[in-house]
C-alpha positions in Angstrom: 111.2 89.0 89.1 113.4 87.8 86.3 114.9 90.0 83.6 115.1 93.0 85.2 118.0 93.0 87.6 120.2 95.2 85.3 117.4 97.9 84.8 116.5 101.1 86.0 114.2 100.6 89.3 111.8 102.5 90.3 112.0 105.4 93.7 109.9 104.2 96.7 108.4 107.9 95.9 107.5 106.8 92.4 105.8 103.2 93.7 103.8 105.5 96.3 102.6 107.3 93.3 101.6 104.6 91.7 100.0 103.0 95.0 97.8 106.3 94.8 96.9 106.8 91.3 96.2 102.8 90.4 93.5 102.6 88.4 94.4 106.5 86.9 97.0 105.5 85.0 98.1 102.0 82.4 101.5 100.8 83.3 102.6 102.0 79.6 101.5 105.9 81.4 103.3 105.1 84.5 106.4 103.4 82.6 106.9 106.7 80.4 106.4 108.6 82.9 108.5 107.4 85.0 111.7 106.1 82.2 111.1 102.8 83.2 111.0 99.9 81.7 107.1 98.4 80.9 108.5 94.7 82.2 109.8 97.2 85.3 106.6 98.3 86.3 104.6 95.2 85.8 107.7 93.4 88.5 106.5 96.6 90.6 102.9 96.1 90.2 103.4 92.7 91.3 105.1 93.3 94.0 102.4 95.7 95.3 99.4 93.2 94.8 101.3 90.5 97.3 101.5 93.7 100.5 99.0 93.2 103.1 96.7 96.0 104.7 98.0 96.5 108.0 94.9 98.4 110.7 97.5 98.9 113.3 100.1 101.4 111.7 102.5 100.9 115.0 102.1 96.6 114.0 104.7 97.7 111.0 108.1 97.0 112.2 111.1 99.9 112.0 113.0 97.3 109.6 110.1 98.2 107.2 112.6 100.4 105.0 115.6 99.0 105.2 117.1 99.2 101.6 119.3 96.6 100.2 118.1 98.4 96.6 116.0 95.6 95.2 112.6 96.0 93.6 111.3 94.0 96.5 112.5 96.2 99.2 111.7 99.4 97.5 107.6 98.5 97.3 107.8 97.0 100.6 109.3 100.7 102.0 106.8 102.7 99.8 103.8 100.1 101.1 104.4 100.5 104.7 104.1 104.3 104.2 100.2 103.9 103.5 99.4 100.7 106.2 100.7 97.8 104.0 103.2 95.3 104.6 
């Protein structure tokens, strides 16, 4: 995801809300709600769509929430809390 390197990124909690409320709000509404750019929310949704559902919660590694402050790591951490990897 290029073009968002210097943009404000969502928090893990905001990504969790996008996961929970997807379909209730548009990308623009999420962007406005979280004071993020449309491009950041679009990139967040793109990463969410790459997550895979895990049936066994113990299959999620502890390191899923190791954060390096990249959008991908934020989304991976939020996803792990909802059974995605």
